C-alpha positions as CSV (number, residue, x, y, z in Angstrom):
1,M,116.7,84.9,113.8
2,S,119.2,85.1,116.7
3,G,119.7,88.0,119.1
4,S,122.9,89.0,117.2
5,D,120.9,89.2,114.0
6,A,118.3,91.4,115.7
7,R,121.0,93.6,117.0
8,A,122.5,94.0,113.4
9,L,119.0,94.8,112.1
10,A,118.5,97.4,114.9
11,R,121.9,98.9,114.0
12,S,121.1,99.1,110.3
13,L,117.7,100.8,111.1
14,L,119.4,103.4,113.3
15,D,122.0,104.1,110.6
16,L,119.3,104.5,108.0
17,C,117.2,106.8,110.1
18,R,120.2,108.8,111.1
19,S,121.1,109.4,107.5
20,R,117.6,110.4,106.7
21,K,117.1,112.4,109.9
22,L,114.1,110.3,111.0
23,T,113.0,109.8,114.6
24,I,111.1,106.8,116.1
25,A,108.7,106.0,118.8
26,T,107.4,102.6,119.9
27,A,104.1,101.5,121.3
28,E,104.3,98.0,122.7
29,S,101.9,95.6,124.5
30,C,103.0,92.0,124.4
31,T,106.7,92.8,123.9
32,G,106.7,95.0,127.0
33,G,109.3,97.5,125.6
34,L,111.6,95.0,124.0
35,V,111.7,96.9,120.6
36,A,112.7,100.1,122.4
37,G,115.2,98.1,124.3
38,A,116.7,96.5,121.2
39,L,117.1,100.0,119.6
40,T,118.4,101.8,122.7
41,D,120.9,99.0,123.3
42,I,122.9,100.4,120.4
43,P,125.2,103.3,121.5
44,G,124.2,106.6,120.0
45,S,120.6,105.7,119.4
46,S,119.4,108.8,121.2
47,D,119.5,110.9,118.0
48,V,116.9,108.6,116.5
49,I,114.8,107.1,119.4
50,D,112.5,109.6,121.0
51,R,110.4,107.5,123.4
52,G,108.6,104.2,124.0
53,F,105.1,103.5,125.3
54,V,104.4,100.3,127.1
55,T,100.7,100.0,127.0
56,Y,99.9,96.6,128.4
57,S,96.3,97.3,129.5
58,N,93.4,98.7,127.5
59,E,93.3,101.6,129.8
60,A,97.0,102.4,129.0
61,K,96.2,102.2,125.3
62,R,93.4,104.8,125.8
63,A,95.2,107.1,128.2
64,M,98.7,107.1,126.6
65,L,98.0,106.6,122.9
66,G,94.4,107.9,122.5
67,A,93.0,104.6,121.3
68,K,89.2,104.9,121.4
69,A,87.2,102.7,123.8
70,T,84.8,101.9,121.0
71,T,87.7,100.6,118.9
72,L,88.9,98.3,121.7
73,A,85.4,97.2,122.5
74,T,84.3,96.5,118.9
75,F,87.5,95.0,117.5
76,H,89.4,93.8,120.6
77,A,92.9,94.8,121.7
78,L,94.3,92.2,119.4
79,S,93.2,93.6,116.0
80,K,94.3,95.5,113.0
81,E,92.2,98.5,114.1
82,T,93.8,98.6,117.6
83,A,97.4,98.2,116.3
84,T,96.8,101.0,113.8
85,A,95.3,103.2,116.4
86,M,98.3,102.6,118.7
87,A,100.8,103.4,115.9
88,I,99.0,106.6,114.9
89,G,98.6,107.6,118.6
90,A,102.4,107.1,119.3
91,L,103.2,109.1,116.1
92,E,101.0,112.0,117.2
93,K,101.9,112.0,120.9
94,A,105.6,111.9,120.3
95,G,105.7,114.1,117.2
96,V,108.2,111.7,115.5
97,D,108.6,110.6,111.9
98,L,107.9,106.8,112.4
99,A,106.0,104.9,115.1
100,V,105.6,101.1,115.5
101,S,103.0,99.3,117.5
102,I,102.7,95.6,118.6
103,T,99.8,93.9,120.3
104,G,99.4,90.2,120.6
105,I,99.3,87.0,122.7
106,A,102.7,85.7,123.6
107,G,101.3,82.9,125.8
108,P,101.3,80.4,127.2
109,G,97.8,81.5,128.2
110,G,95.4,84.1,127.0
111,A,94.1,82.5,123.9
112,T,90.4,83.0,122.9
113,P,88.4,81.6,120.1
114,G,89.8,82.9,116.8
115,K,92.8,84.5,118.7
116,P,95.4,81.8,119.4
117,V,98.6,82.0,121.2
118,G,101.3,83.5,118.9
119,L,98.9,85.8,117.1
120,V,100.5,89.3,116.9
121,H,99.4,92.4,115.1
122,F,101.9,95.0,114.0
123,A,101.5,98.5,112.5
124,V,103.9,101.2,111.5
125,A,102.8,104.8,110.8
126,A,104.8,107.5,109.1
127,R,104.5,111.2,109.3
128,D,103.7,111.4,105.6
129,G,100.6,109.3,106.0
130,R,101.9,105.9,105.1
131,I,100.7,103.0,107.3
132,L,102.0,99.5,107.1
133,Y,100.1,96.7,108.9
134,R,100.9,93.0,109.3
135,E,99.5,90.1,111.1
136,C,101.7,87.2,112.2
137,R,100.7,83.8,113.6
138,F,103.9,82.5,115.1
139,G,102.1,79.6,116.9
140,A,102.6,78.3,120.4
141,I,106.4,78.4,120.1
142,G,107.0,79.7,123.6
143,R,106.5,83.1,125.2
144,T,110.2,84.2,124.8
145,T,110.4,83.1,121.2
146,V,107.1,84.9,120.2
147,R,108.3,88.1,121.8
148,A,111.8,87.8,120.2
149,R,110.3,87.2,116.7
150,S,107.9,90.1,117.2
151,V,110.8,92.4,117.9
152,V,112.5,91.4,114.6
153,E,109.3,91.8,112.6
154,A,108.8,95.3,114.1
155,L,112.3,96.3,113.2
156,R,111.8,95.0,109.6
157,M,108.6,97.0,109.2
158,L,110.3,100.1,110.5
159,M,113.1,99.6,108.0
160,E,110.6,99.2,105.2
161,L,108.9,102.6,105.9
162,A,112.2,104.3,106.8
163,R,113.4,103.6,103.3
164,G,110.8,106.0,102.0
165,P,107.9,105.7,99.5
166,Q,108.7,103.6,96.5
167,A,108.9,105.5,93.3
168,P,106.0,104.5,90.9
169,A,107.1,101.8,88.5
170,K,107.7,103.0,85.0
171,P,105.4,101.3,82.5
172,R,107.4,98.6,80.8
173,R,107.6,99.1,77.1
174,E,107.0,96.0,75.0
175,A,110.1,94.4,73.6
176,A,108.7,95.0,70.1
177,S,108.8,98.8,70.6
178,R,112.5,98.7,71.5
179,L,113.4,96.6,68.5
180,H,112.7,97.0,64.9
181,P,109.2,95.7,64.3
182,R,109.2,92.4,62.5
183,V,107.7,92.5,59.0
184,A,105.5,89.5,58.4
185,R,106.8,87.6,55.5
186,T,104.5,86.0,53.1
187,P,105.2,82.4,52.3
188,R,107.9,82.1,49.8
189,R,106.5,81.3,46.4
190,S,108.0,78.4,44.6
191,A,109.9,79.5,41.5
192,V,107.9,79.2,38.4
193,K,109.7,77.1,35.8
194,R,110.2,78.8,32.6
195,R,108.7,76.9,29.7
196,R,111.3,76.3,27.1
197,T,110.3,77.0,23.6
198,P,110.9,74.0,21.3
199,R,113.9,74.4,19.0
200,S,113.0,74.3,15.3
């Protein structure tokens, strides 16, 4: 997705949040504030965007977002647990309606066994308790491209939660209940030939 497409997505997200009176905070590690930058690049974004946290180090994640040292030590900074803690921390610290977090390895270095370059964890938390998590493995496609694609994914996830909880699907009625039930027909009996009485 190109930069212009990301800009269009950011604009659509802001319009949606504005219409629903939603505010946003960001908590970014590997993207270094690019999500907040993409959103605040749109004029008039101040009525939606509250603040952005750039928490590159583990200490910043603890101090600014309240991520627990045990979470970081047990699961690593690049994990579902840390991404979720970052999103929830940003939500609580900023007092907003939606918060997104990103933590990953943009490369070219930094890979460890089981955590390759291009691995990025995302989480979005909503004030109503909804949490959306996603893991993306972009691969070693270059630092700039990993960061750019992470921005787009974060915007998409924010859009998903900004739309609100999905109404429960109504149970689908079987077609037979909407139509007249078919009456099973018995096999048609062959006509019985009348026996003619002999003429006298």
